[in-house]
LODREN-75254 format. One record per residue (C-alpha): residue number from 1; residue in three letters; chain; y, z negated, x. Coordinates in Angstrom, 3 decimals, padded with zeros to 6 digits. Each point is the difference from the previous one (the first is absolute). Layout:
% residues N
@num:NUM residuo:ALA cadena:A yy:Y zz:Z xx:X $
...
END
This chain:
% residues 248
@num:1 residuo:UNK cadena:A yy:114.454 zz:-090.764 xx:094.225 $
@num:2 residuo:UNK cadena:A yy:001.784 zz:-003.164 xx:001.148 $
@num:3 residuo:UNK cadena:A yy:001.609 zz:000.205 xx:003.452 $
@num:4 residuo:UNK cadena:A yy:-001.179 zz:-002.421 xx:002.672 $
@num:5 residuo:UNK cadena:A yy:003.398 zz:-001.700 xx:000.120 $
@num:6 residuo:UNK cadena:A yy:-000.202 zz:-000.809 xx:-003.725 $
@num:7 residuo:UNK cadena:A yy:-003.439 zz:-001.646 xx:000.065 $
@num:8 residuo:UNK cadena:A yy:-000.006 zz:-003.718 xx:-000.725 $
@num:9 residuo:UNK cadena:A yy:-002.596 zz:-002.046 xx:001.931 $
@num:10 residuo:UNK cadena:A yy:-002.629 zz:-001.953 xx:-001.888 $
@num:11 residuo:UNK cadena:A yy:-000.176 zz:-003.733 xx:000.545 $
@num:12 residuo:UNK cadena:A yy:-002.652 zz:-001.291 xx:002.387 $
@num:13 residuo:UNK cadena:A yy:-001.753 zz:-001.647 xx:-002.954 $
@num:14 residuo:UNK cadena:A yy:-000.211 zz:003.221 xx:-002.043 $
@num:15 residuo:UNK cadena:A yy:-001.203 zz:001.918 xx:003.045 $
@num:16 residuo:UNK cadena:A yy:-002.732 zz:-002.550 xx:000.666 $
@num:17 residuo:UNK cadena:A yy:-001.111 zz:000.038 xx:-003.633 $
@num:18 residuo:UNK cadena:A yy:-000.207 zz:003.801 xx:000.035 $
@num:19 residuo:UNK cadena:A yy:-002.313 zz:-000.283 xx:003.002 $
@num:20 residuo:UNK cadena:A yy:-002.255 zz:-002.241 xx:-002.082 $
@num:21 residuo:UNK cadena:A yy:-000.374 zz:002.682 xx:-002.711 $
@num:22 residuo:UNK cadena:A yy:-002.620 zz:002.753 xx:000.106 $
@num:23 residuo:UNK cadena:A yy:001.223 zz:003.584 xx:-000.203 $
@num:24 residuo:UNK cadena:A yy:-001.811 zz:001.020 xx:-003.232 $
@num:25 residuo:UNK cadena:A yy:001.610 zz:-002.919 xx:-001.859 $
@num:26 residuo:UNK cadena:A yy:003.378 zz:001.009 xx:001.420 $
@num:27 residuo:UNK cadena:A yy:-000.599 zz:003.541 xx:-001.300 $
@num:28 residuo:UNK cadena:A yy:-000.970 zz:-001.305 xx:-003.436 $
@num:29 residuo:UNK cadena:A yy:003.138 zz:-002.120 xx:-000.178 $
@num:30 residuo:UNK cadena:A yy:002.346 zz:002.770 xx:001.148 $
@num:31 residuo:UNK cadena:A yy:-001.379 zz:002.167 xx:-002.802 $
@num:32 residuo:UNK cadena:A yy:001.282 zz:-002.514 xx:-002.571 $
@num:33 residuo:UNK cadena:A yy:003.619 zz:000.882 xx:000.779 $
@num:34 residuo:UNK cadena:A yy:-000.551 zz:003.744 xx:-000.697 $
@num:35 residuo:UNK cadena:A yy:002.279 zz:000.891 xx:002.914 $
@num:36 residuo:UNK cadena:A yy:-002.053 zz:003.064 xx:000.889 $
@num:37 residuo:UNK cadena:A yy:-003.171 zz:001.685 xx:-001.307 $
@num:38 residuo:UNK cadena:A yy:-003.199 zz:-001.956 xx:000.618 $
@num:39 residuo:UNK cadena:A yy:-001.384 zz:002.692 xx:002.290 $
@num:40 residuo:UNK cadena:A yy:002.993 zz:-000.243 xx:002.358 $
@num:41 residuo:UNK cadena:A yy:001.154 zz:-002.516 xx:002.566 $
@num:42 residuo:UNK cadena:A yy:-003.151 zz:-000.535 xx:002.062 $
@num:43 residuo:UNK cadena:A yy:-001.951 zz:001.809 xx:002.733 $
@num:44 residuo:UNK cadena:A yy:-003.120 zz:001.960 xx:-000.810 $
@num:45 residuo:UNK cadena:A yy:-003.516 zz:-000.475 xx:001.367 $
@num:46 residuo:UNK cadena:A yy:000.756 zz:001.946 xx:003.183 $
@num:47 residuo:UNK cadena:A yy:001.543 zz:-003.239 xx:001.317 $
@num:48 residuo:UNK cadena:A yy:-002.507 zz:-002.805 xx:000.587 $
@num:49 residuo:UNK cadena:A yy:000.135 zz:-003.456 xx:001.565 $
@num:50 residuo:UNK cadena:A yy:-001.476 zz:-000.141 xx:003.498 $
@num:51 residuo:UNK cadena:A yy:-000.559 zz:-003.735 xx:-000.383 $
@num:52 residuo:UNK cadena:A yy:-000.878 zz:-000.820 xx:-003.628 $
@num:53 residuo:UNK cadena:A yy:-000.469 zz:-003.678 xx:000.811 $
@num:54 residuo:UNK cadena:A yy:003.667 zz:-000.517 xx:000.885 $
@num:55 residuo:UNK cadena:A yy:002.434 zz:-001.601 xx:-002.483 $
@num:56 residuo:UNK cadena:A yy:002.635 zz:001.968 xx:-001.853 $
@num:57 residuo:UNK cadena:A yy:002.653 zz:001.821 xx:002.019 $
@num:58 residuo:UNK cadena:A yy:003.585 zz:-000.147 xx:-001.290 $
@num:59 residuo:UNK cadena:A yy:003.051 zz:001.521 xx:001.669 $
@num:60 residuo:UNK cadena:A yy:002.791 zz:002.539 xx:-000.046 $
@num:61 residuo:UNK cadena:A yy:-000.800 zz:003.576 xx:001.001 $
@num:62 residuo:UNK cadena:A yy:001.175 zz:001.073 xx:003.451 $
@num:63 residuo:UNK cadena:A yy:-000.813 zz:003.697 xx:-000.324 $
@num:64 residuo:UNK cadena:A yy:-000.659 zz:002.572 xx:002.726 $
@num:65 residuo:UNK cadena:A yy:-001.485 zz:003.455 xx:000.501 $
@num:66 residuo:UNK cadena:A yy:-002.619 zz:000.768 xx:002.648 $
@num:67 residuo:UNK cadena:A yy:-001.732 zz:002.859 xx:001.803 $
@num:68 residuo:UNK cadena:A yy:-002.652 zz:000.131 xx:002.715 $
@num:69 residuo:UNK cadena:A yy:-001.390 zz:003.554 xx:000.032 $
@num:70 residuo:UNK cadena:A yy:002.555 zz:001.286 xx:002.536 $
@num:71 residuo:UNK cadena:A yy:002.172 zz:-001.643 xx:002.653 $
@num:72 residuo:UNK cadena:A yy:003.416 zz:-001.262 xx:-001.128 $
@num:73 residuo:UNK cadena:A yy:003.115 zz:001.919 xx:000.987 $
@num:74 residuo:UNK cadena:A yy:001.424 zz:-003.235 xx:001.330 $
@num:75 residuo:UNK cadena:A yy:-000.964 zz:-003.665 xx:000.115 $
@num:76 residuo:UNK cadena:A yy:-003.335 zz:-001.477 xx:-001.030 $
@num:77 residuo:UNK cadena:A yy:-001.507 zz:-002.430 xx:-002.488 $
@num:78 residuo:UNK cadena:A yy:001.293 zz:-003.010 xx:001.904 $
@num:79 residuo:UNK cadena:A yy:003.612 zz:001.157 xx:-000.159 $
@num:80 residuo:UNK cadena:A yy:-000.590 zz:000.280 xx:-003.753 $
@num:81 residuo:UNK cadena:A yy:-001.245 zz:-003.600 xx:-000.100 $
@num:82 residuo:UNK cadena:A yy:003.218 zz:-001.205 xx:001.642 $
@num:83 residuo:UNK cadena:A yy:002.005 zz:001.792 xx:-002.672 $
@num:84 residuo:UNK cadena:A yy:-002.180 zz:-001.545 xx:-002.713 $
@num:85 residuo:UNK cadena:A yy:000.382 zz:-003.519 xx:001.376 $
@num:86 residuo:UNK cadena:A yy:003.781 zz:000.440 xx:000.128 $
@num:87 residuo:UNK cadena:A yy:-000.102 zz:001.024 xx:-003.669 $
@num:88 residuo:UNK cadena:A yy:-001.867 zz:-003.170 xx:-001.108 $
@num:89 residuo:UNK cadena:A yy:003.350 zz:-001.782 xx:-000.366 $
@num:90 residuo:UNK cadena:A yy:001.135 zz:002.537 xx:-002.619 $
@num:91 residuo:UNK cadena:A yy:-002.641 zz:-001.248 xx:-002.441 $
@num:92 residuo:UNK cadena:A yy:000.457 zz:-003.023 xx:-002.283 $
@num:93 residuo:UNK cadena:A yy:-003.251 zz:-001.571 xx:001.225 $
@num:94 residuo:UNK cadena:A yy:-003.123 zz:000.582 xx:002.092 $
@num:95 residuo:UNK cadena:A yy:-001.045 zz:003.641 xx:000.311 $
@num:96 residuo:UNK cadena:A yy:-003.164 zz:001.893 xx:-000.715 $
@num:97 residuo:UNK cadena:A yy:-000.238 zz:003.034 xx:002.280 $
@num:98 residuo:UNK cadena:A yy:-000.628 zz:003.160 xx:-002.052 $
@num:99 residuo:UNK cadena:A yy:-000.870 zz:003.264 xx:001.747 $
@num:100 residuo:UNK cadena:A yy:-000.395 zz:003.484 xx:-001.421 $
@num:101 residuo:UNK cadena:A yy:-002.168 zz:002.065 xx:002.348 $
@num:102 residuo:UNK cadena:A yy:001.332 zz:003.560 xx:-000.260 $
@num:103 residuo:UNK cadena:A yy:-002.945 zz:001.679 xx:001.768 $
@num:104 residuo:UNK cadena:A yy:-002.473 zz:001.821 xx:-002.256 $
@num:105 residuo:UNK cadena:A yy:-002.723 zz:-000.851 xx:000.739 $
@num:106 residuo:UNK cadena:A yy:000.685 zz:-003.383 xx:001.584 $
@num:107 residuo:UNK cadena:A yy:-000.411 zz:000.441 xx:003.749 $
@num:108 residuo:UNK cadena:A yy:-000.250 zz:-003.546 xx:001.336 $
@num:109 residuo:UNK cadena:A yy:000.738 zz:-003.673 xx:-000.639 $
@num:110 residuo:UNK cadena:A yy:003.453 zz:-001.096 xx:-001.103 $
@num:111 residuo:UNK cadena:A yy:-000.372 zz:-003.503 xx:001.426 $
@num:112 residuo:UNK cadena:A yy:-002.046 zz:-002.187 xx:002.293 $
@num:113 residuo:UNK cadena:A yy:000.039 zz:-003.461 xx:001.525 $
@num:114 residuo:UNK cadena:A yy:003.275 zz:000.294 xx:001.935 $
@num:115 residuo:UNK cadena:A yy:002.013 zz:001.329 xx:-002.923 $
@num:116 residuo:UNK cadena:A yy:-001.320 zz:-002.571 xx:-002.462 $
@num:117 residuo:UNK cadena:A yy:000.518 zz:-002.847 xx:002.476 $
@num:118 residuo:UNK cadena:A yy:003.597 zz:001.147 xx:000.425 $
@num:119 residuo:UNK cadena:A yy:000.603 zz:000.206 xx:-003.732 $
@num:120 residuo:UNK cadena:A yy:-001.527 zz:-003.392 xx:-000.727 $
@num:121 residuo:UNK cadena:A yy:001.877 zz:-001.650 xx:002.869 $
@num:122 residuo:UNK cadena:A yy:003.286 zz:001.153 xx:-001.521 $
@num:123 residuo:UNK cadena:A yy:-000.944 zz:-001.257 xx:-003.474 $
@num:124 residuo:UNK cadena:A yy:-001.669 zz:002.908 xx:-001.802 $
@num:125 residuo:UNK cadena:A yy:-002.554 zz:-000.843 xx:-002.693 $
@num:126 residuo:UNK cadena:A yy:-002.268 zz:003.049 xx:000.288 $
@num:127 residuo:UNK cadena:A yy:-000.254 zz:003.761 xx:000.391 $
@num:128 residuo:UNK cadena:A yy:-000.814 zz:002.871 xx:-002.355 $
@num:129 residuo:UNK cadena:A yy:-000.583 zz:003.593 xx:001.110 $
@num:130 residuo:UNK cadena:A yy:-001.070 zz:003.222 xx:-001.647 $
@num:131 residuo:UNK cadena:A yy:-001.709 zz:000.694 xx:003.319 $
@num:132 residuo:UNK cadena:A yy:-002.592 zz:-001.911 xx:002.001 $
@num:133 residuo:UNK cadena:A yy:-000.229 zz:-003.218 xx:001.997 $
@num:134 residuo:UNK cadena:A yy:-001.942 zz:-001.190 xx:003.039 $
@num:135 residuo:UNK cadena:A yy:-000.624 zz:-003.188 xx:002.020 $
@num:136 residuo:UNK cadena:A yy:-001.103 zz:-001.512 xx:-003.283 $
@num:137 residuo:UNK cadena:A yy:-001.812 zz:-002.955 xx:001.589 $
@num:138 residuo:UNK cadena:A yy:003.116 zz:-001.008 xx:001.912 $
@num:139 residuo:UNK cadena:A yy:002.324 zz:000.547 xx:-002.961 $
@num:140 residuo:UNK cadena:A yy:-002.325 zz:-002.045 xx:-002.201 $
@num:141 residuo:UNK cadena:A yy:000.082 zz:-002.835 xx:002.523 $
@num:142 residuo:UNK cadena:A yy:003.800 zz:000.108 xx:-000.186 $
@num:143 residuo:UNK cadena:A yy:-000.262 zz:-000.724 xx:-003.709 $
@num:144 residuo:UNK cadena:A yy:002.172 zz:003.047 xx:-000.700 $
@num:145 residuo:UNK cadena:A yy:-000.747 zz:001.778 xx:-003.312 $
@num:146 residuo:UNK cadena:A yy:-000.450 zz:003.752 xx:000.395 $
@num:147 residuo:UNK cadena:A yy:-000.491 zz:002.764 xx:-002.565 $
@num:148 residuo:UNK cadena:A yy:-000.998 zz:003.524 xx:001.037 $
@num:149 residuo:UNK cadena:A yy:-001.611 zz:003.271 xx:-000.995 $
@num:150 residuo:UNK cadena:A yy:-002.688 zz:-000.411 xx:002.653 $
@num:151 residuo:UNK cadena:A yy:-000.773 zz:-000.865 xx:003.609 $
@num:152 residuo:UNK cadena:A yy:000.352 zz:002.167 xx:003.118 $
@num:153 residuo:UNK cadena:A yy:-000.715 zz:-001.233 xx:003.524 $
@num:154 residuo:UNK cadena:A yy:002.787 zz:001.863 xx:001.884 $
@num:155 residuo:UNK cadena:A yy:003.800 zz:000.084 xx:-000.220 $
@num:156 residuo:UNK cadena:A yy:000.614 zz:003.659 xx:000.878 $
@num:157 residuo:UNK cadena:A yy:003.679 zz:000.800 xx:000.553 $
@num:158 residuo:UNK cadena:A yy:001.157 zz:-002.778 xx:-002.335 $
@num:159 residuo:UNK cadena:A yy:003.718 zz:-000.257 xx:-000.634 $
@num:160 residuo:UNK cadena:A yy:002.353 zz:-001.249 xx:-002.686 $
@num:161 residuo:UNK cadena:A yy:002.384 zz:002.633 xx:-001.314 $
@num:162 residuo:UNK cadena:A yy:002.360 zz:-001.843 xx:-002.349 $
@num:163 residuo:UNK cadena:A yy:000.554 zz:-003.593 xx:-001.119 $
@num:164 residuo:UNK cadena:A yy:001.211 zz:-001.274 xx:-003.375 $
@num:165 residuo:UNK cadena:A yy:-000.471 zz:003.251 xx:-001.875 $
@num:166 residuo:UNK cadena:A yy:-001.866 zz:000.535 xx:-003.293 $
@num:167 residuo:UNK cadena:A yy:-003.707 zz:000.607 xx:000.608 $
@num:168 residuo:UNK cadena:A yy:-003.012 zz:000.878 xx:-002.125 $
@num:169 residuo:UNK cadena:A yy:-003.129 zz:-002.096 xx:000.520 $
@num:170 residuo:UNK cadena:A yy:-002.999 zz:-000.040 xx:-002.306 $
@num:171 residuo:UNK cadena:A yy:001.821 zz:002.190 xx:-002.511 $
@num:172 residuo:UNK cadena:A yy:002.868 zz:-002.506 xx:-000.229 $
@num:173 residuo:UNK cadena:A yy:003.540 zz:000.643 xx:001.186 $
@num:174 residuo:UNK cadena:A yy:001.099 zz:-003.080 xx:001.937 $
@num:175 residuo:UNK cadena:A yy:003.673 zz:-000.610 xx:000.728 $
@num:176 residuo:UNK cadena:A yy:001.378 zz:-002.250 xx:002.731 $
@num:177 residuo:UNK cadena:A yy:000.140 zz:-003.536 xx:-001.337 $
@num:178 residuo:UNK cadena:A yy:-002.538 zz:000.437 xx:-002.809 $
@num:179 residuo:UNK cadena:A yy:-001.863 zz:-003.252 xx:-000.643 $
@num:180 residuo:UNK cadena:A yy:-003.719 zz:000.519 xx:000.627 $
@num:181 residuo:UNK cadena:A yy:-003.015 zz:-002.111 xx:-000.965 $
@num:182 residuo:UNK cadena:A yy:-003.487 zz:000.793 xx:001.292 $
@num:183 residuo:UNK cadena:A yy:-003.488 zz:-001.457 xx:000.219 $
@num:184 residuo:UNK cadena:A yy:-003.598 zz:001.236 xx:000.071 $
@num:185 residuo:UNK cadena:A yy:000.665 zz:001.867 xx:-003.254 $
@num:186 residuo:UNK cadena:A yy:002.859 zz:002.146 xx:001.299 $
@num:187 residuo:UNK cadena:A yy:003.790 zz:000.057 xx:000.323 $
@num:188 residuo:UNK cadena:A yy:002.669 zz:-000.064 xx:-002.707 $
@num:189 residuo:UNK cadena:A yy:003.760 zz:-000.237 xx:-000.257 $
@num:190 residuo:UNK cadena:A yy:001.824 zz:-002.779 xx:-001.831 $
@num:191 residuo:UNK cadena:A yy:003.362 zz:001.027 xx:-001.498 $
@num:192 residuo:UNK cadena:A yy:002.714 zz:-002.153 xx:001.533 $
@num:193 residuo:UNK cadena:A yy:001.612 zz:-000.882 xx:-003.311 $
@num:194 residuo:UNK cadena:A yy:-003.102 zz:-001.849 xx:-001.219 $
@num:195 residuo:UNK cadena:A yy:-001.479 zz:-001.282 xx:003.262 $
@num:196 residuo:UNK cadena:A yy:001.130 zz:-003.600 xx:-000.418 $
@num:197 residuo:UNK cadena:A yy:-001.671 zz:-000.181 xx:-003.428 $
@num:198 residuo:UNK cadena:A yy:-003.333 zz:001.485 xx:001.048 $
@num:199 residuo:UNK cadena:A yy:-001.715 zz:-003.169 xx:001.343 $
@num:200 residuo:UNK cadena:A yy:000.486 zz:-001.988 xx:-003.225 $
@num:201 residuo:UNK cadena:A yy:-001.006 zz:003.017 xx:-002.072 $
@num:202 residuo:UNK cadena:A yy:-003.178 zz:000.391 xx:002.070 $
@num:203 residuo:UNK cadena:A yy:-000.863 zz:-003.630 xx:-000.686 $
@num:204 residuo:UNK cadena:A yy:000.453 zz:000.488 xx:-003.737 $
@num:205 residuo:UNK cadena:A yy:-001.984 zz:003.232 xx:-000.046 $
@num:206 residuo:UNK cadena:A yy:-002.892 zz:-001.649 xx:001.806 $
@num:207 residuo:UNK cadena:A yy:000.079 zz:-002.856 xx:-002.522 $
@num:208 residuo:UNK cadena:A yy:-000.298 zz:002.554 xx:-002.814 $
@num:209 residuo:UNK cadena:A yy:-002.923 zz:001.770 xx:001.674 $
@num:210 residuo:UNK cadena:A yy:-001.674 zz:-003.370 xx:000.574 $
@num:211 residuo:UNK cadena:A yy:-000.420 zz:-000.373 xx:-003.766 $
@num:212 residuo:UNK cadena:A yy:-002.430 zz:002.929 xx:000.026 $
@num:213 residuo:UNK cadena:A yy:-001.637 zz:-000.904 xx:003.296 $
@num:214 residuo:UNK cadena:A yy:-000.615 zz:-003.581 xx:-001.098 $
@num:215 residuo:UNK cadena:A yy:-001.597 zz:001.192 xx:-003.227 $
@num:216 residuo:UNK cadena:A yy:-002.307 zz:002.377 xx:001.869 $
@num:217 residuo:UNK cadena:A yy:-001.242 zz:-002.853 xx:002.176 $
@num:218 residuo:UNK cadena:A yy:-001.091 zz:-002.005 xx:-003.015 $
@num:219 residuo:UNK cadena:A yy:-003.217 zz:000.004 xx:-002.037 $
@num:220 residuo:UNK cadena:A yy:-000.943 zz:001.606 xx:-003.308 $
@num:221 residuo:UNK cadena:A yy:002.316 zz:002.973 xx:000.394 $
@num:222 residuo:UNK cadena:A yy:000.747 zz:002.084 xx:-003.076 $
@num:223 residuo:UNK cadena:A yy:001.938 zz:003.221 xx:-000.453 $
@num:224 residuo:UNK cadena:A yy:002.213 zz:-001.641 xx:-002.620 $
@num:225 residuo:UNK cadena:A yy:000.970 zz:-002.936 xx:002.212 $
@num:226 residuo:UNK cadena:A yy:000.523 zz:002.351 xx:002.941 $
@num:227 residuo:UNK cadena:A yy:002.386 zz:002.035 xx:-002.147 $
@num:228 residuo:UNK cadena:A yy:001.896 zz:-003.183 xx:-000.865 $
@num:229 residuo:UNK cadena:A yy:000.350 zz:-000.908 xx:003.668 $
@num:230 residuo:UNK cadena:A yy:001.245 zz:003.490 xx:000.793 $
@num:231 residuo:UNK cadena:A yy:002.471 zz:-000.183 xx:-002.865 $
@num:232 residuo:UNK cadena:A yy:001.361 zz:-003.313 xx:001.265 $
@num:233 residuo:UNK cadena:A yy:000.311 zz:001.418 xx:003.511 $
@num:234 residuo:UNK cadena:A yy:001.770 zz:003.107 xx:-001.304 $
@num:235 residuo:UNK cadena:A yy:002.439 zz:-002.074 xx:-002.051 $
@num:236 residuo:UNK cadena:A yy:000.893 zz:-002.098 xx:003.054 $
@num:237 residuo:UNK cadena:A yy:000.607 zz:003.118 xx:002.097 $
@num:238 residuo:UNK cadena:A yy:002.062 zz:001.650 xx:-002.752 $
@num:239 residuo:UNK cadena:A yy:002.156 zz:-003.124 xx:-000.277 $
@num:240 residuo:UNK cadena:A yy:000.463 zz:-000.021 xx:003.776 $
@num:241 residuo:UNK cadena:A yy:000.993 zz:003.680 xx:000.024 $
@num:242 residuo:UNK cadena:A yy:002.579 zz:-000.518 xx:-002.737 $
@num:243 residuo:UNK cadena:A yy:001.568 zz:-002.884 xx:001.890 $
@num:244 residuo:UNK cadena:A yy:000.087 zz:001.906 xx:003.282 $
@num:245 residuo:UNK cadena:A yy:001.762 zz:002.935 xx:-001.662 $
@num:246 residuo:UNK cadena:A yy:002.418 zz:-002.290 xx:-001.821 $
@num:247 residuo:UNK cadena:A yy:-001.428 zz:000.799 xx:-003.401 $
@num:248 residuo:UNK cadena:A yy:-001.173 zz:-003.490 xx:-000.930 $
END
């Protein structure tokens, strides 16, 4: 794990281009580097987009733990927010708030309108929680991407326990400063060492897939010609993978 102080910020251009990518294509491209097994690095289906229509969310994980079943021993959720906002400056770019709800079962909503307004006002790009959300109409109107395990109308005894600690959300261990990418399809991590190369690689991968898609939109389809299109697509992707891994 890279420490927060060692993380190098992405350029504004790279960050913007990552926001223009969809998350499944990002996942497909990350696989080409063989940095980790293909079934690692992304959140499972327990984490879903509250607002599927919103564009891709990209940011650095500002992690926290959360409980709401019982009253806190001291402080409350809003004191936790102040600590989170102070920690924004430790990240190399805009944060995505990531919460692990420690209550089993989840007792109440992790966030609502006030929290999300605060986060967005200080520059956060979205929120992800293993727990629930509420005030979804208001959060949607903010244009603030949110990913949850469900919706609960009340906030219980909500409080933040710790900030910038490793958390587990959707089966994925998320460390402070991890680069996250999410859209209606889910949330994934992007390894820092390849992040600046991902947008161009996504463009090339989509061009390869377009060979097959263009063929399928034509007339007089045949299995043989379809196989040829797939072979051409596969060759383009293989060539891309070799170049990305420095094998070309």
